[in-house]
Structures are given as C-alpha cells and as structure tokens.
C-alpha positions in Angstrom: -17.3 -56.6 37.4 -19.2 -55.4 40.4 -17.0 -53.3 42.7 -19.5 -51.3 44.8 -20.5 -54.1 47.2 -19.8 -54.0 50.9 -17.5 -56.7 52.2 -19.1 -60.1 51.8 -19.3 -60.7 55.5 -21.7 -63.6 55.9 -22.7 -65.2 59.2 -23.7 -68.8 58.7 -24.7 -69.5 62.3 -28.4 -69.6 61.3 -27.7 -72.4 58.9 -28.2 -75.7 60.8 -25.1 -77.8 61.4 -26.4 -80.7 59.3 -26.8 -78.5 56.2 -23.4 -76.8 56.8 -21.9 -80.4 56.9 -23.5 -81.0 53.5 -21.7 -78.0 51.9 -18.7 -80.1 50.5 -21.3 -82.4 48.7 -23.1 -79.4 47.4 -19.9 -78.0 46.0 -19.0 -81.4 44.5 -22.4 -81.7 42.8 -22.3 -78.2 41.5 -18.8 -78.6 40.0 -19.7 -81.9 38.4 -22.6 -80.2 36.7 -20.5 -77.2 35.8 -18.0 -79.5 33.9 -20.8 -81.1 31.8 -23.0 -78.2 30.8 -25.9 -78.8 28.4 -28.2 -76.6 26.4 -32.0 -76.6 26.7 -33.8 -79.9 26.2 -30.4 -81.6 25.9 -29.7 -81.9 29.6 -29.3 -85.7 29.5 -26.1 -86.0 31.6 -27.5 -83.5 34.0 -30.7 -85.5 34.4 -28.8 -88.7 34.8 -26.8 -87.3 37.6 -29.9 -86.0 39.3 -31.8 -89.2 38.9 -28.9 -91.3 40.2 -28.7 -89.3 43.3 -32.5 -89.4 43.9 -32.5 -93.1 43.3 -29.6 -93.7 45.7 -31.5 -91.9 48.4 -34.7 -93.7 47.8 -36.6 -90.6 46.6 -39.5 -91.3 44.3 -39.2 -89.4 41.1 -40.3 -89.3 37.4 -37.9 -88.7 34.6 -38.3 -87.7 30.9 -40.8 -84.9 31.5 -40.6 -82.3 28.7 -37.6 -84.4 27.3 -35.2 -84.1 30.2 -37.2 -82.8 33.2 -37.5 -84.6 36.5 -40.0 -84.3 39.3 -39.2 -85.8 42.8 -41.8 -86.3 45.5 -41.1 -86.3 49.2 -44.0 -87.3 51.4 -44.0 -86.2 55.0 -44.9 -88.8 57.7 -46.5 -86.5 60.2 -50.3 -86.1 60.4 -51.6 -82.7 59.4 -53.0 -80.7 56.4 -52.2 -82.4 53.1 -50.6 -79.3 51.6 -48.2 -79.5 48.7 -45.3 -77.1 48.1 -43.3 -77.3 44.9 -39.6 -76.2 44.5 -38.4 -75.4 41.0 -34.8 -75.5 39.8 -33.6 -75.0 36.2 -30.8 -77.2 34.8 -29.7 -75.8 31.4 -26.5 -73.9 30.3 -25.7 -71.3 27.7 -23.9 -71.4 24.3 -20.9 -69.5 25.7 -17.2 -70.5 25.7 -15.9 -70.5 29.3 -12.8 -68.3 30.0 -12.4 -69.3 33.7 -9.2 -71.1 34.5 -10.5 -73.4 37.2 -10.3 -77.1 38.0 -14.1 -77.5 37.2 -14.0 -75.6 33.9 -16.6 -76.6 31.3 -15.5 -79.7 29.3 -18.1 -79.0 26.6 -16.7 -76.7 23.9 -18.9 -73.6 23.4 -21.2 -74.5 26.3 -21.1 -73.0 29.8 -23.0 -72.7 33.0 -22.9 -68.9 32.9 -26.0 -68.1 34.9 -25.9 -70.3 38.0 -28.2 -73.1 37.0 -25.7 -75.6 38.1 -25.9 -74.1 41.6 -29.7 -74.2 41.4 -29.7 -77.9 40.6 -27.2 -78.6 43.4 -29.3 -76.6 45.9 -32.4 -78.5 44.9 -30.6 -81.8 45.3 -29.4 -80.8 48.7 -32.9 -79.8 49.7 -34.3 -83.1 48.5 -31.7 -85.0 50.4 -32.3 -83.2 53.7 -36.1 -83.2 53.4 -36.2 -86.9 52.6 -33.9 -87.7 55.5 -36.2 -85.7 57.9 -39.5 -86.6 56.3 -40.7 -88.1 59.6 -40.8 -84.5 60.9 -42.9 -83.2 58.0 -46.6 -83.2 57.2 -47.8 -82.7 53.6 -45.8 -83.2 50.4 -42.9 -81.5 48.6 -42.5 -81.7 44.9 -39.0 -80.7 43.5 -39.1 -79.8 39.9 -35.8 -80.1 37.9 -36.6 -78.1 34.8 -34.9 -78.0 31.4 -34.5 -75.1 28.9 -35.1 -72.0 31.0 -32.7 -70.1 28.8 -34.9 -71.0 25.8 -37.1 -72.0 24.3 -38.6 -72.6 27.7 -39.2 -75.8 29.7 -41.7 -74.7 32.3 -44.7 -74.6 29.9 -44.3 -78.1 28.5 -43.7 -79.5 32.0 -46.9 -77.8 33.2 -48.8 -79.3 30.2 -47.4 -82.7 31.1 -48.9 -82.4 34.6 -46.1 -81.6 37.0 -48.4 -79.5 39.1 -50.9 -82.3 39.4 -51.2 -85.6 41.2 -50.9 -84.4 43.9 -52.0 -80.9 43.1 -49.5 -78.2 44.0 -50.8 -75.5 46.4 -47.8 -73.1 46.0 -44.4 -73.0 44.5 -41.0 -71.3 45.3 -37.7 -71.0 43.5 -34.5 -69.0 43.7 -31.9 -67.6 41.4 -28.3 -67.2 42.5 -27.7 -63.6 41.7 -24.3 -61.9 41.1 -26.0 -58.5 41.1 -26.2 -58.9 44.9 -23.4 -59.6 47.4 -23.1 -63.1 48.9 -26.0 -64.1 51.1 -28.2 -61.0 50.5 -31.7 -61.9 49.5 -33.8 -60.0 47.0 -37.5 -60.7 47.5 -40.6 -58.7 46.9 -44.4 -59.2 46.2 -45.6 -58.4 42.7 -43.4 -58.0 39.7 -39.8 -59.3 40.2 -38.8 -60.0 36.6 -40.1 -58.7 33.3 -42.1 -60.0 30.4 -40.0 -60.9 27.4 -41.2 -60.2 23.9 -39.1 -60.4 20.7 -39.2 -59.3 17.1 -37.5 -59.7 13.8 -38.1 -57.2 11.0 -36.9 -57.0 7.5 -37.2 -53.6 5.7 -37.8 -54.2 2.0 -36.5 -51.2 -0.1 -35.0 -50.9 -3.5 -31.2 -51.0 -4.0 -29.0 -49.0 -6.3 -25.9 -46.9 -6.8 -24.8 -44.8 -3.8 -24.4 -41.8 -6.1 -28.0 -42.1 -7.3 -30.2 -42.3 -4.3 -33.2 -40.8 -6.2 -33.5 -44.1 -8.0 -33.7 -46.2 -4.8 -35.6 -46.8 -1.6 -32.8 -46.8 0.9 -33.5 -49.6 3.4 -30.8 -48.3 5.8 -32.3 -44.9 6.0 -35.8 -46.4 6.7 -34.3 -48.8 9.3 -32.5 -46.0 11.1 -35.8 -44.0 11.4 -37.6 -47.1 12.6 -35.0 -47.6 15.3 -35.3 -44.0 16.5 -39.1 -44.1 16.3 -39.4 -47.3 18.4 -37.8 -45.5 21.3 -40.8 -43.2 21.5 -43.0 -46.1 22.6 -41.7 -46.0 26.1 -41.0 -42.3 26.2 -44.4 -41.3 24.9 -46.9 -44.2 24.9 -46.2 -45.9 28.3 -47.3 -44.5 31.6 -44.1 -43.2 33.3 -45.0 -45.1 36.4 -44.7 -48.4 34.4 -41.1 -49.4 33.7 -40.5 -50.8 30.1 -37.6 -51.2 27.7 -37.5 -51.4 23.9 -34.1 -52.6 22.6 -33.0 -53.1 19.0 -30.1 -55.5 19.5 -29.3 -56.3 15.9 -29.2 -54.3 12.7 -27.7 -55.7 9.5 -27.6 -54.1 6.1 -25.5 -53.4 3.1 -22.6 -55.1 1.3 -20.4 -52.2 -0.1 -19.9 -48.5 0.7 -21.2 -47.3 -2.6 -24.2 -49.6 -2.9 -27.6 -48.6 -1.4 -29.0 -51.7 0.3 -32.3 -53.0 -0.8 -32.9 -54.8 2.6 -32.1 -54.1 6.2 -32.8 -56.7 9.0 -33.2 -55.8 12.6 -34.1 -57.8 15.8 -35.0 -56.6 19.2 -36.6 -57.3 22.6 -39.3 -55.6 24.6 -39.4 -55.9 28.4 -42.1 -54.7 30.9 -43.5 -55.6 34.3 -47.2 -54.6 34.0 -49.2 -57.6 32.6 -51.8 -55.2 31.4 -49.4 -54.2 28.7 -49.6 -57.6 27.0 -50.4 -57.1 23.4 -49.8 -53.3 23.5 -46.2 -53.3 22.3 -46.9 -55.7 19.4 -49.5 -53.2 18.1 -47.3 -50.2 18.5 -44.1 -51.7 17.1 -46.0 -52.8 13.9 -47.8 -49.5 13.6 -44.6 -47.5 13.8 -42.8 -49.8 11.3 -45.7 -49.6 8.9 -45.9 -45.9 9.2 -42.2 -45.2 8.6 -42.1 -47.7 5.7 -45.2 -46.1 4.1 -43.7 -42.7 4.2 -40.7 -43.9 2.2 -42.4 -46.3 -0.1 -40.8 -49.3 1.5 -42.4 -52.6 2.6 -41.6 -54.7 5.6 -41.9 -58.2 7.0 -42.4 -58.4 10.8 -42.2 -61.5 13.1 -43.2 -60.8 16.7 -43.6 -63.2 19.5 -44.0 -63.4 23.3 -41.5 -65.5 25.1 -42.2 -65.2 28.8 -44.8 -63.3 30.8 -43.6 -61.2 33.8 -42.6 -63.0 37.1 -45.4 -61.9 39.5 -44.9 -63.0 43.1 -47.9 -63.8 45.4 -47.9 -61.4 48.4 -48.4 -64.1 51.0 -45.7 -66.4 49.5 -43.3 -63.5 49.2 -43.8 -62.6 52.9 -43.2 -66.3 53.8 -39.8 -66.2 51.9 -39.0 -62.8 53.4 -39.6 -64.0 56.9 -37.5 -67.0 56.4 -34.7 -65.1 54.8 -34.7 -62.6 57.7 -34.1 -65.4 60.1 -31.3 -66.9 58.0 -29.5 -64.0 56.4 -26.8 -62.0 58.3 -25.2 -59.7 55.8 -24.5 -56.0 55.5 -27.4 -55.5 53.1 -29.7 -58.3 54.5 -33.0 -58.3 52.6 -33.4 -56.1 49.5 -37.2 -55.6 48.9 -36.6 -53.2 46.0 -34.7 -55.8 43.9 -36.1 -56.1 40.3 -34.7 -56.8 36.9 -35.8 -56.5 33.3 -34.4 -59.9 32.8 -37.0 -62.6 32.1 -37.7 -66.1 33.5 -40.1 -68.9 32.6 -40.7 -69.4 36.3 -43.5 -67.0 35.4 -45.5 -69.8 33.8 -45.6 -71.7 37.1 -46.6 -68.5 39.0 -49.5 -68.1 36.6 -50.8 -71.5 37.6 -50.3 -71.4 41.4 -49.3 -68.8 44.0 -45.7 -68.6 44.6 -42.5 -66.7 45.1 -39.3 -66.4 43.1 -36.4 -64.7 44.8 -32.7 -63.8 44.4 -29.9 -65.1 46.6 -26.8 -63.0 46.3 -23.7 -65.0 45.3 -21.2 -62.3 44.3 -17.9 -62.0 46.2 -15.6 -59.4 44.6 -12.9 -60.2 47.2 -12.6 -63.7 45.6 -13.0 -62.3 42.0 -16.4 -63.9 41.9 -18.6 -61.0 40.7 -18.7 -61.2 36.9 -22.2 -60.6 35.6 -24.5 -63.3 34.4 -24.0 -64.6 30.8 -20.3 -63.5 31.0 -17.7 -66.0 29.9 -16.0 -65.6 33.3 -19.2 -65.9 35.3 -18.7 -67.7 38.6 -20.2 -67.4 42.1 -19.3 -67.9 45.7 -20.3 -71.4 46.5 -21.0 -70.5 50.1 -24.4 -69.5 48.8 -25.3 -73.2 48.2 -25.8 -74.2 51.8 -27.7 -70.9 52.4 -30.0 -71.8 49.5 -30.7 -75.2 51.0 -31.4 -73.7 54.5 -33.8 -71.1 53.0 -35.7 -73.8 51.0 -35.9 -76.2 53.9 -37.2 -73.5 56.3 -39.8 -72.4 53.7 -41.0 -76.0 53.4 -41.2 -76.4 57.2 -43.1 -73.1 57.6 -45.5 -73.6 54.7 -46.4 -77.2 55.6 -46.8 -76.4 59.3 -49.3 -73.6 58.7 -47.2 -71.1 60.7 
C-alpha cells in the first residue's frame, strides 16, 4: 500500500453544488457496476445498465458497437461553432478474485473491478446526465464513448473501425483514469507521452534433453534460456538512448520436470514498454537478434511470437493545457497538479489519440487514511469515491471550455 502521501485534504468548493448533489447517485452506479464486473467484450450487464440510464434521461445513443460498446450523443442548443468533443470511459474488469470485505463486493467469482473502470463508467454517466440536463447552455456536440475491453484484447481499435469518431466527426477527445498512485483529488496531466507502448513476446527455446549427469550429450534449454534473459537486459542498457525510458521484462520462465533431467525445452514470455514512438519496430528486431545469437552459440533453435498490443499514449499539447487549466481551477489538494506524472503502464486510449488530438489524464483516488490505497490490479484495490464528483466536474468544465472556444 501507498504510505508516503500527504493527508488527503480535498476542498470540494470548486465542484458546483448540482454535481456535489449527484455524488450519492455516482456512488450507487459505481457500486452496482462493481458488484457485476465483466471481462472484455463480455460487458453485457454493464452495457445494459448504461443504456437504461441513457434511455431514461432521453439521451440518444447507439449500442452494440464492438460487441458491447456504447456511444451517447449530446447536442447543445446554443448557436456557435459546431465543434465535437468526445469523452471516453472504459467498462471492463479483470480476472481477479476480490478480497475486499465490503457491501458492494464482486458477485462474479474470479472477476473484479481492480483498476477503477467502474468509476470511469460512473463518471461518464454523471457527465452525460449533467450535460444533457444543461444542453441549452452548450453549443456544439459531445460524444461519450463507453468502451469495452481496455484490459485486453482492446476495444478502442474496433470501435474506431466501426466509426465512433465519425458522424459527426470528432475534433478532440479526453479521458481520465482514476489513479491510486496519486492522493485523492490530485491530477496528473502532461503534454506528450503519458503512458507507454506495450509489446509482448512468447519464446520457446528448443534444445535436446538428457540425463543431468551427462550434459555433454544434451543442449540444455535452461542454460540457453538463462543467457537469453540476461542478454535481453542489455537492450535498454546498451542499445537505447539513456534519455529514452524503456523496460524489458521477462515475466514467465518455465522449464524442466525433474532435478536430474536436462530439459529439452524452455518457455518464456515477456513485455517491452517505451514512450518514444520512434522505437516502434526496434525492440522486435533486437529481441529476435539476441535470441537467435544465443541459440546459435549453443546449437539450440527457437520459436518466437512477438506482437504489439498498444502504442504509447501521446497527449496533444493544446488539449493537455486545456485539461491542466481546468484542473487548476477545480483541484485544491496538497499536491495539486502533477505535470511529471508518467507510467510504463499501457492504455488503448492511445488508438483514439492517434486519430484525433486529445488528452488522457490521471485523477488521484487514493486515501490511505481510509485504507484505500492498494495498487491497481491488486485483489484489495478500491478507491475513495469522493473522486467521482471531481471527475464529473473536470469533464464538464473541459466540455464547456472546449465548446466555447475559450
């Protein structure tokens, strides 16, 4: 758990009274979603809840996009530039057994909202409700995208292919991630790279097994694999410009069946993370070159599967400044705005940002005083729900400022 935060002293006076009054509903929606978590492209109950709310409020929306995705459209009634701003919220959960003892604990065995997507969906619903209620004060259009499968295999790309950024064409997009790496109410926003590209690989080393006492008769796949693991670490240390942050992690290594048997195969899997989009393609080439070289030196063979999951999340400078200026007017916390906030975690919001300018940002949701600071993807993950109303306020102000050309 995080223990180095300042006290989570949050001043909500900048959150308008109407949104503060919405807080109990935001909590209720979030907890309903939390109790019924669903994995990627299986978010049927989640989508049904979202659609029921939108329909009850009279908000036009389309369902069934990329299986379970939804797009809601809110048209302003004021004359003015016909600008279109999109807001994206992800809906899926993780294959984790929840260990929290709370009244809203997951009712789906082995599935849990352990990353805050239930909060993202609740914030997007609250934003839709408020904007629709006050559409007579808005010019332009807001599209709210409820996206499936962020945790994998990725719902942004198929939603884009099915036209969620068209008809009307989106001019810019924003999104937030509730973030337990920041204290409640603090906002992490920056231009440029916020989150990393995600690439993955599986590799099988093909040796020749035999007796542990007679290694000269074998090609020891474990020895080869161990050297591959060590050699892969030289990519960042010696092939990447030290100014560019990058990570190569081998997260799995499986080999052998008995202590006196030399394994004929060893299987490993790993992930590569980096911010600089110019490095696309570089790591694939270096990983394969290293594996091939080590295997050749030992007389082993290999089978490599390598793929790119998500590109880096790159924020547009103008949209990042819009979010920063709004957050500065809303946030009153000890840390306030954190412009240095970055993570090697990945996000398929990156695909939206490749299509239109936008900004993805972090909204701190950790509160150690309430034991709400476990990290993301932990079976005891939870967050301070006070962040929900703050998220709605920030989104609403971003919409107002973007559509008014301020």
